C-alpha positions as a printed Julia matrix, in Angstrom:
315×3 Matrix{Float64}:
  15.93  -14.3    11.41
  16.45  -11.27   13.63
  14.44  -11.68   16.83
  15.23   -9.15   19.51
  13.72   -9.59   22.96
  14.14   -5.99   24.05
  10.56   -4.76   23.66
   8.15   -4.41   26.56
   4.39   -3.95   26.79
   5.13   -0.28   27.51
   6.85    0.06   24.13
   4.01   -1.84   22.47
   1.51    0.62   23.98
   3.5     3.58   22.66
   3.65    1.93   19.22
  -0.13    1.39   19.37
  -0.76    5.1    19.98
   1.27    6.01   16.9
   0.17    3.39   14.39
  -2.99    1.48   15.32
  -6.27    2.94   14.07
  -8.43   -0.19   13.87
  -8.35   -3.69   15.32
  -8.25   -5.56   12.0
  -4.78   -6.5    10.8
  -2.82   -8.89    8.59
   0.13  -11.21    9.22
   3.03  -12.1     6.96
   3.47  -15.8     6.32
   6.35  -17.4     8.19
   7.25  -19.66    5.27
   7.41  -18.54    1.61
   5.08  -19.88   -1.05
   6.27  -21.91   -4.0
   7.43  -18.74   -5.73
   9.51  -17.67   -2.74
   7.18  -14.84   -1.68
   5.86  -14.24    1.83
   2.19  -13.28    1.61
  -0.03  -11.37    4.03
  -3.27  -12.87    5.3
  -6.0   -11.94    7.77
  -5.9   -14.14   10.91
  -8.22  -17.04   10.21
  -9.78  -17.1    13.66
 -10.9   -13.47   13.28
  -8.97  -12.35   16.34
  -8.37   -8.64   16.82
  -5.1    -6.8    17.17
  -3.87   -6.44   20.75
  -0.86   -4.96   22.55
   0.43   -8.52   22.97
   0.29   -8.96   19.17
   2.18   -5.69   18.7
   4.76   -6.88   21.24
   5.31  -10.06   19.23
   5.78   -7.9    16.12
   8.37   -5.68   17.83
  10.21   -8.73   19.14
  10.43  -10.23   15.64
   8.24  -13.24   16.42
   5.59  -12.28   13.84
   5.2    -9.5    11.25
   1.91   -7.61   11.05
   0.3    -5.35    8.46
  -1.72   -2.32    9.57
  -4.85   -0.85    7.97
  -4.85    2.97    7.87
  -8.6     3.73    7.64
 -11.11    3.16   10.41
 -14.41    2.69    8.47
 -16.43    4.02   11.42
 -14.86    7.46   10.97
 -13.2     7.3     7.49
 -10.11    8.71    9.23
  -6.49    7.69    9.54
  -3.81    8.33   12.18
  -1.07    8.37    9.57
  -0.2     8.67    5.91
   2.53    6.46    4.45
   4.13    7.0     1.06
   5.67    3.81   -0.32
   8.4     4.01   -2.99
   9.95    0.68   -4.0
  11.41    1.52   -7.4
  14.84    2.54   -8.66
  15.05    6.19   -7.6
  12.21    5.94   -5.09
  14.34    7.12   -2.17
  15.26   10.27   -4.08
  11.58   11.02   -4.68
  10.77   10.46   -1.0
  13.5    12.91    0.02
  12.02   15.45   -2.39
   8.59   14.99   -0.81
  10.05   15.12    2.7
  11.72   18.46    1.98
   8.55   19.97    0.49
   6.45   18.69    3.41
   8.84   20.36    5.83
   8.23   23.67    4.04
   4.57   23.2     5.02
   5.66   22.57    8.61
   5.05   18.81    8.29
   7.74   16.61    9.82
   7.8    13.26    7.98
   9.8    10.21    9.07
  11.76    8.28    6.44
  11.89    4.52    6.95
  14.16    2.17    5.05
  12.53   -0.69    3.17
  13.65   -3.72    1.2
  13.67   -1.96   -2.18
  13.36    1.74   -1.37
  11.64    3.46    1.51
   8.46    4.62    3.22
   7.71    8.19    4.27
   5.41    8.45    7.31
   3.32   11.44    8.39
   1.46   11.4    11.7
  -1.69   13.2    12.83
  -2.46   14.75   16.21
  -5.95   13.29   15.83
  -7.1    10.97   13.01
  -7.66   12.9     9.76
 -10.14   12.27    6.96
  -8.54    9.8     4.53
  -9.9    11.81    1.6
  -8.08   14.97    2.75
  -4.83   13.07    3.31
  -4.94   11.69   -0.22
  -5.85   15.0    -1.85
  -2.94   16.69   -0.07
  -0.29   14.12   -1.03
  -1.47   13.59   -4.61
  -1.43   17.33   -5.27
   2.0    17.6    -3.68
   3.35   14.75   -5.86
   1.82   16.29   -8.97
   3.41   19.66   -8.22
   6.83   18.07   -7.67
   6.45   15.78  -10.71
   6.92   12.71   -8.5
   5.53    9.66  -10.35
   2.48    7.95   -8.88
   1.91    4.28   -9.65
  -1.03    3.85  -12.0
  -1.13    7.54  -12.95
  -0.67    8.15  -16.69
  -0.2     4.4   -17.11
   2.91    4.28  -14.9
   3.93    0.9   -13.47
   6.54    2.57  -11.21
   5.81    5.35   -8.77
   4.81    6.1    -5.21
   1.83    4.47   -3.56
  -0.11    6.44   -0.96
  -1.67    4.79    2.1
  -4.56    5.13    2.73
  -5.28    3.85   -0.77
  -9.0     4.74   -0.58
 -10.97    7.88    0.24
 -13.45    5.89    2.32
 -14.51    2.33    3.09
 -17.79    0.48    3.47
 -18.64   -1.21    6.79
 -17.32   -4.61    5.71
 -14.3    -3.33    3.8
 -10.68   -3.32    4.92
  -8.77   -1.35    2.28
  -5.05   -2.0     1.86
  -2.73   -2.82    4.74
   0.95   -1.86    4.94
   3.69   -3.73    6.79
   3.94   -2.34   10.31
   7.24   -0.5    10.87
  10.0    -1.79   13.16
   9.09   -5.44   12.71
  11.18   -8.09   10.98
  10.46   -8.63    7.28
  10.08  -12.4     6.88
  11.52  -12.42    3.34
  14.94  -11.13    4.41
  14.91  -11.69    8.17
  15.76   -8.04    8.68
  14.37   -5.08   10.61
  14.16   -1.79    8.7
  14.76    1.34   10.78
  13.81    5.0    10.53
  16.56    7.42    9.6
  17.18   10.06   12.26
  17.46    7.88   15.37
  19.65    5.14   16.82
  18.79    1.63   15.71
  17.11    0.69   18.98
  13.36    0.33   19.48
  13.28    2.8    22.39
  15.23    5.44   20.43
  13.1     4.9    17.33
   9.82    5.4    19.2
  11.17    8.45   21.02
  12.09    9.96   17.64
   8.63    9.29   16.17
   6.89   10.69   19.26
   8.92   13.92   19.02
   7.82   14.62   15.46
   5.28   17.4    15.04
   1.87   15.91   14.26
  -0.54   17.47   11.74
  -3.67   19.02   13.28
  -7.1    18.95   11.69
  -7.0    22.72   11.15
  -3.65   22.46    9.4
  -4.89   19.75    7.05
  -8.01   21.79    6.28
  -5.72   24.65    5.3
  -3.5    22.4     3.15
  -6.43   21.1     1.07
  -8.5    24.29    0.9
  -9.49   24.82   -2.73
  -7.87   21.54   -3.83
  -9.42   18.43   -5.32
  -7.91   15.15   -6.44
  -5.95   15.72   -9.67
  -8.08   14.59  -12.6
  -5.87   11.65  -13.63
  -6.27   10.11  -10.16
  -9.99   10.61   -9.75
 -11.9     7.31   -9.54
 -13.33    6.09  -12.81
 -17.08    5.51  -13.02
 -17.86    1.97  -11.97
 -18.71   -0.25  -14.91
 -21.55   -2.69  -14.28
 -20.92   -5.81  -16.33
 -23.75   -8.02  -17.58
 -23.81  -11.54  -16.11
 -20.81  -13.53  -17.29
 -21.58  -15.75  -20.27
 -18.64  -18.0   -21.25
 -20.22  -18.59  -24.7
 -20.3   -14.9   -25.57
 -17.69  -13.72  -28.09
 -15.49  -11.14  -26.35
 -11.89  -10.61  -25.24
 -10.79  -13.41  -22.9
  -7.6   -12.75  -21.02
  -7.2   -16.42  -20.14
  -6.66  -17.08  -23.86
  -3.63  -14.77  -23.85
  -1.7   -15.51  -20.66
   0.6   -18.35  -19.71
   0.22  -21.07  -17.08
  -2.0   -20.12  -14.15
  -2.2   -21.2   -10.52
  -5.51  -21.2    -8.67
  -5.58  -19.73   -5.17
  -8.25  -18.0    -3.04
 -10.85  -17.59   -5.78
  -8.38  -16.24   -8.34
  -6.09  -17.48  -11.05
  -2.58  -16.07  -10.67
  -0.16  -15.66  -13.56
   2.54  -13.45  -15.02
   1.41   -9.92  -15.86
   2.09   -9.27  -19.58
   2.78   -5.58  -18.93
   5.21   -6.34  -16.1
   6.93   -8.97  -18.27
   7.34   -6.41  -21.05
   9.25   -4.25  -18.56
  11.41   -7.14  -17.37
   9.49   -7.54  -14.11
   7.31  -10.18  -12.41
   9.97  -12.88  -12.37
   7.81  -14.84   -9.95
   5.03  -14.94  -12.51
   2.14  -14.1   -10.18
   1.45  -10.37  -10.31
  -1.78  -10.8   -12.27
  -4.93  -12.0   -10.51
  -7.9   -13.16  -12.61
 -11.25  -13.86  -10.97
 -12.21  -17.54  -11.37
 -15.96  -16.81  -11.26
 -15.73  -13.96  -13.79
 -12.44  -13.82  -15.78
 -13.41  -10.39  -17.14
 -12.25   -9.09  -13.77
  -8.46   -9.01  -13.46
  -5.9    -6.89  -11.68
  -2.13   -6.48  -11.66
  -0.94   -6.15   -8.06
   2.16   -4.28   -9.21
   0.01   -1.41  -10.48
  -0.3    -2.03  -14.22
  -3.64   -0.78  -15.57
  -5.95   -2.81  -17.8
  -4.96   -0.54  -20.67
  -1.29   -1.4   -20.12
  -2.03   -5.13  -19.89
  -4.14   -5.18  -23.04
  -1.57   -3.13  -24.96
   1.19   -5.57  -23.93
  -0.93   -8.42  -25.27
  -1.39   -6.66  -28.61
  -5.13   -6.32  -27.94
  -5.5    -2.64  -26.96
  -8.75   -1.47  -25.46
 -10.58    0.55  -28.08
 -11.45    4.05  -26.99
 -15.07    5.11  -27.15
 -14.15    7.63  -29.82
 -12.64    4.94  -32.06
 -14.71    4.18  -35.12
């Protein structure tokens, strides 16, 4: 495990100004689970993020995940585009070039399976505007977006939500420049020497988007139709005796953890993925609620099971 001791509280403070937008955070498990994966969890004692925590992250002692949206303002300091599929790096370079044509300097970070493209704001920007801008850009460039048009592979945009409720966290992303516990390796940004000081200097030099610039970018735009949130379906109380589709009747062995059953996603398996057999989470209390954490939609999962969801227009 790579554990440098070169960071100082001064570097941690500079990192904080770039990346930290709220005090909630996650940590990556030191030891893998039975399937070999290192999971992220919220600190059990409810402690908040501090410069000392960031320092431990930079020194490779722990690995933290950062939440983009502050629910008090619905704003984010940064946008990160995650691409962890076959030609993901190529798509990130395409986006980076197009962003530069808008005057936006984006930093490309290596990752375990692809890369992350980071965009920074002069002052925190509305998460909704950030998402509208990137989703329209990806649509124009024909860059695949995970979940769009039933795609299991594609970019993921952080922040993942337009806004959050008071008690909500959204989705965290591994903090850059730490050590990934799965591989014991630090992933660096292209464009600077592989030293923490040089990396932070590079990120600080990048031009940051202003609020006026973002307003200009999204003027007249809305979220592309295929990515607009679907109306929330209110389910009747769960009745296990009622005759209806039951996903637990169609999937293989399950493990129970944190209020969910976990098992292999049928759609992922059809594509030769999910070798660990735990991409699909099924709610224990209400098995009608299930989600593939690799991005497969319910339509894709049902189709893979040979039980497609009937459209409302079907007779």
